Phi, psi and omega in degrees: 000078182276112182250015178283140174255097185289145176295137179293340181276359181302147349290144181282325180220137177236160180307325182290347182282345181237155174269146180302143181263350180247129182304132176081005182250168171232151179281122178268318186214149164246131188224147157032076183280147161286152187226142179198164173258137181201131181054037176076008181240162171268130181241143171246134172256091188287145162271117180252125181250126183234156175204166177294155172302127187277143175254160189300321191257359180224155170252127181237144180207155182265147171217156170278133176272183184296338178274001180082011178262149179278129174230158184258130176250138182229143174229142176290137183294338180268006180289123182296343179279353186264132171239105182246034184287335178257125182293346183264324184226131175246154177245136177220119176053043176086356180249148178260144176222147173278143180282345178226164172246129181254147171215179186247139187221135185266134170225149184235162182210139174280329187245000181077006182239312185257116186248147177215160177275151174240122191301331183282356178245093187283165177294163175248116181258161174295152177221140173082170189291333180282354176239027186294336176260006177110183178232145193221158162048066184275131167261143179243118175260121179267117187231176178299330183250036173109196184254132178245123184256121172249134189207168180268124172267130186235132176207180180291341182258345190195155165235113182220181184256126176256162180226133175230142177241140175211155173246339187232000180064020174233328178245130187234139171252117180266125182258003178075201186276122181258336172236119186285171184297156346270122187206146178197191176054050183264124178236122179275139167293145187270001173213161179287154173233118181059034178081003181241153169275149178229154178214145167264143178205173185225086169291156179238137181228096185290333183276307176238137182088218183177209180263090188242163176268128179243157175242138177223160179236162186205148173277343190214006182072003178250323184247121191241142178206197180059037188290130178222135174277125184244344179208123178253170173291160183233114184300137177080004181244179185294341181243043186282337187262319179199152175224154179198151182291153173267239181272187179304137177302147183259127180280121176236171180294339184259352180148179175281122181261119180243120172274124184234163176256149174222150179228153176259186184288348174267012179061035175268118185261127176234173177243143175222188183225146171243144173243121185248147180300137184297323184265337178222087186292359173282348177270117178270116182274328181198158180209143182297127172281324176244154178297150171268349175207134180232158178284085184248341177281154183301319182287348175267344185262332182234137180167204182302319176214098194285173180061048182225127159238129189213123180235145164218035178198141177201165171241135178255126178230097183064238180274355187259129169262115174265103189256137175248139188212158173270136178243132178052031180052034183217319186236160180255133183227173178226153177205158176242146174232152168266125179301315182297326179290322176296314180299321177298319180295327179290324178293325180291000000 
C-alpha cells in the first residue's frame, strides 16, 4: 500500500551534481539527508560518501589515520584474505572497513526542489578516532534553542550516536558520543514531554534480541536513561530483519507520528509508521501492517545498493509531510504524504 506522492522531478540530486569535497576522491553516493528550515529556505544536510577512483585489480578506500589526516588503503582483489561481497563493507584479514568515507554537506533551496550549495556554509567532517571512518545519516531536530544534530559515528572500534548543536550552521558545539556502540538511527523529539527530552534510537543485539527501536529520556540531551524497547522486527513481514527511526516524531492530535524504516532478509528497505501516545511515547498506539512507501520506482530499485527507500528528514506543512529520502543508496529524492491519510491507514 504505497501512499507516497513522489516528486515528478526525482531524483533531485545525483552524485554528479556535486564536486568531491575530499582531495583525490570521487562522490560515490548521496544518502539520507537531515532536513530543516533556515533563513526562509529548505535545507538538506546530505550524507556524502566518497572514495578514490577505483582500478580494475584493487579496492581502495579512505580512512583517517592517527594524525587525523585522510589516507588511502588498498587491497588486491585477488587477495584470499579479502571479502568484498558487500559493496558497503569489506572484510580483510578479520577486520571490517567501509568502502567509502561519509561526511555531511549543506544544500539549500527556495522551492524545495532545486538545491544548491552556499559557500559560507561549509561541510561537517568527522573528527577524532571514534569518527575515523566518517559520520553518517544525520537527523536534525529543530528546537527552541537551536538545531540538534544526531548522527552515526563510525570507526574500526565502534558505531555509535554523536550529537552536535548549532544555531547558525557556521559555529558548532560537538558533544561527542551520547549513545554508545552499537547504536544508530537516533531521532530526537523536538519538544519536551513531562519536563524531559526524549529520543528514539536503535541499539543492536546480535545474540539476544535484534535491531529494534528503543525510546530513552534525558534531562539535558547528553545523559540518557529510562530505556524502553518500543518496536521489534516482525517475522514474515516487510520489517522482519531490522527497523529504525526516521526523522523527529511529528506531533498530531492523535499522537506522535514516527515514520520509520524496515528491511527484510533480502535487504529491501520500506517505510512504515508508528503512532505513540502524546504523554507517554513508550506506548505504541498503532503500527503499519503494510509499508506506506516501497522501492517501486526505477531509481529506488537500482543504484549503489538497490531496493532501498530510507528517510531521516522532512518538513511538515499543515497536513502535508514533505519528505526527502535516499533512494538505492545513491540519489536524493522527494515525496509527499498526507498525515491524515497515514493515520487512516493505521486505523485500518
